[in-house]
C-alpha positions in Angstrom: -18.5 12.3 8.1 -18.2 14.6 5.1 -16.6 13.3 1.9 -13.6 15.2 0.7 -11.5 15.1 -2.4 -8.5 12.8 -2.6 -5.3 14.0 -4.2 -6.2 12.3 -7.5 -9.7 13.8 -7.5 -8.3 17.2 -6.7 -5.8 16.8 -9.6 -8.5 15.7 -12.1 -11.3 18.1 -11.0 -9.5 21.3 -9.9 -6.2 21.3 -11.9 -6.8 19.3 -15.0 -10.6 20.1 -15.0 -11.6 16.7 -16.4 -15.3 16.4 -17.0 -15.5 14.2 -20.1 -16.1 10.5 -19.2 -13.5 9.4 -21.8 -10.9 11.7 -20.3 -11.8 10.4 -16.9 -11.2 6.8 -18.0 -7.9 7.8 -19.6 -6.9 9.7 -16.4 -7.8 6.7 -14.2 -5.9 4.4 -16.5 -2.8 6.7 -16.4 -2.7 7.0 -12.6 -3.3 3.3 -12.3 -0.3 2.6 -14.5 1.9 5.1 -12.7 0.8 3.8 -9.3 1.6 0.3 -10.5 5.1 1.3 -11.6 5.7 2.9 -8.2 4.5 -0.2 -6.4 6.8 -2.5 -8.5 9.8 -0.2 -7.9 9.0 -0.2 -4.2 9.2 -4.0 -4.1 12.6 -3.8 -5.7 14.0 -1.7 -2.9 14.6 -4.7 -0.7 17.1 -6.7 1.2 16.9 -10.0 3.0 17.1 -10.1 6.8 19.2 -13.2 7.6 16.9 -14.8 10.2 13.6 -14.3 8.4 12.0 -15.4 5.1 10.3 -12.0 4.8 12.4 -9.3 3.0 12.5 -5.7 4.0 10.9 -3.7 1.2 9.2 -0.3 0.6 5.9 -2.0 -0.5 3.9 -1.4 2.6 4.8 2.3 2.4 3.9 2.5 -1.3 0.5 0.7 -0.7 -0.5 3.0 2.1 0.8 6.1 0.5 -0.9 5.4 -2.9 -4.1 4.5 -1.0 -4.1 8.0 0.6 -3.3 9.7 -2.8 -5.7 7.8 -5.0 -8.6 6.8 -2.8 -10.4 3.7 -3.8 -8.8 3.9 -7.3 -5.8 2.2 -5.6 -7.7 -1.0 -6.0 -7.0 -0.8 -9.8 -3.3 -0.5 -9.0 -3.3 -3.4 -6.6 -5.4 -5.6 -8.9 -3.0 -4.9 -11.8 0.0 -5.7 -9.5 -1.5 -9.0 -8.4 -2.5 -9.9 -12.0 1.0 -9.2 -13.2 2.4 -11.3 -10.4 0.0 -14.2 -11.2 1.2 -14.1 -14.8 4.7 -14.6 -13.6 6.1 -11.2 -14.2 8.8 -10.3 -11.7 6.8 -7.6 -9.9 7.3 -8.9 -6.4 10.5 -8.5 -4.3 12.1 -11.7 -5.7 10.1 -12.7 -8.8 6.5 -13.5 -9.6 4.1 -16.4 -10.2 1.4 -18.3 -8.4 3.9 -20.2 -6.3 5.3 -16.8 -5.0 1.8 -15.7 -4.0 1.1 -18.9 -2.1 4.5 -18.7 -0.4 5.4 -17.1 2.9 4.8 -13.5 1.8 1.3 -14.2 0.3 -0.6 -13.0 3.4 1.1 -9.6 3.2 0.0 -9.3 -0.5 -3.6 -10.1 0.5 -3.3 -7.6 3.3 -2.4 -4.9 0.8 -5.9 -5.1 -0.6 -7.7 -4.8 2.7 -5.4 -2.1 4.1 -5.4 -0.3 0.8 -9.2 -0.2 0.7 -9.6 1.0 4.3 -6.9 3.7 4.1 -8.3 4.8 0.7 -11.8 5.1 2.2 -10.5 7.1 5.2 -8.6 9.4 2.8 -11.9 10.1 1.0 -13.2 11.4 4.3 -10.3 13.7 4.9 -7.9 11.5 6.9 -5.0 12.8 4.8 -5.5 16.4 6.0 -3.8 16.3 9.4 -0.8 14.6 10.9 -2.9 12.8 13.6 -5.5 11.5 11.2 -3.0 10.4 8.6 -0.8 8.8 11.3 -3.9 6.9 12.7 -4.9 5.8 9.2 -1.4 4.5 8.3 -1.0 2.7 11.6 -4.4 0.9 11.0 -3.3 0.0 7.5 0.0 -1.3 8.6 -1.6 -3.4 11.4 -4.0 -4.9 8.9 -1.0 -5.9 6.6 0.7 -7.4 9.7 -2.4 -9.4 10.7 -2.8 -10.9 7.3 0.9 -11.6 7.0 0.9 -13.3 10.4 -2.1 -15.4 9.8 -0.7 -16.6 6.5 2.9 -17.1 7.8 1.7 -19.3 10.7 1.4 -22.3 8.5 5.1 -22.0 7.4 6.4 -22.2 11.0 4.2 -24.9 12.4 1.8 -22.4 13.8 4.3 -21.0 16.3 2.9 -17.5 17.0 6.0 -16.2 18.8 8.2 -17.3 15.9 5.9 -15.5 13.4 6.2 -12.3 15.5 10.0 -12.7 15.5 10.4 -13.2 11.8 7.3 -11.4 10.3 6.7 -8.3 12.5 9.3 -7.3 15.0 12.2 -6.8 12.5 10.0 -4.3 10.6 8.3 -2.2 13.3 10.9 0.6 13.5 11.3 1.0 9.8 7.5 0.9 9.3 7.1 3.5 12.0 9.6 5.8 10.3 7.8 5.4 7.0 4.5 6.2 8.7 5.9 9.3 10.3 7.2 10.5 7.0 3.9 9.9 5.2 2.0 11.6 8.0 4.1 14.7 7.6 4.1 14.8 3.8 0.4 14.2 3.0 -1.0 17.0 5.1 1.8 19.3 4.0 0.9 18.6 0.4 -2.7 19.9 1.1 -1.4 23.1 2.6 0.8 23.7 -0.4 -1.8 23.1 -3.1 -4.6 25.0 -1.4 
């Protein structure tokens, strides 16, 4: 596969024409902070579903979307987000702290890193240029988040796999699918507009 520019690389190289290493560091720092703010805001768009301990949020969308925009620089965003959460800052849906991370939603947070890395890598190879490739990438990312969420959540429900599916996956499938369709339309369209 041939490597291609991500949105963030296109912005820095073609529009801002950043070539100085100091400017590149400042640029990376800036997009990491902005991405971090977006991720925090996405966690605050939430509501509790009565029969599950997992809230509906926009986090999965933000993680996958930022991964496609930033490429592997998304790991800076995710690392900052996790660090803020460990420090106890209220960056997660309902707070922060180590106890939050080891709670029922901890697996999803871990899944953000794996899904983010894989989607970012695919974006660096042009998987954000067409609807089909973007859709495939986002589905893979979402499945990875589900898998880590399920594996972590099992211990909170006495390892009842069906119960985990009912509280940790099924309620979110339709909304996640809509978010994936939206991203799969927007990302390739963005490339058509800027080129």
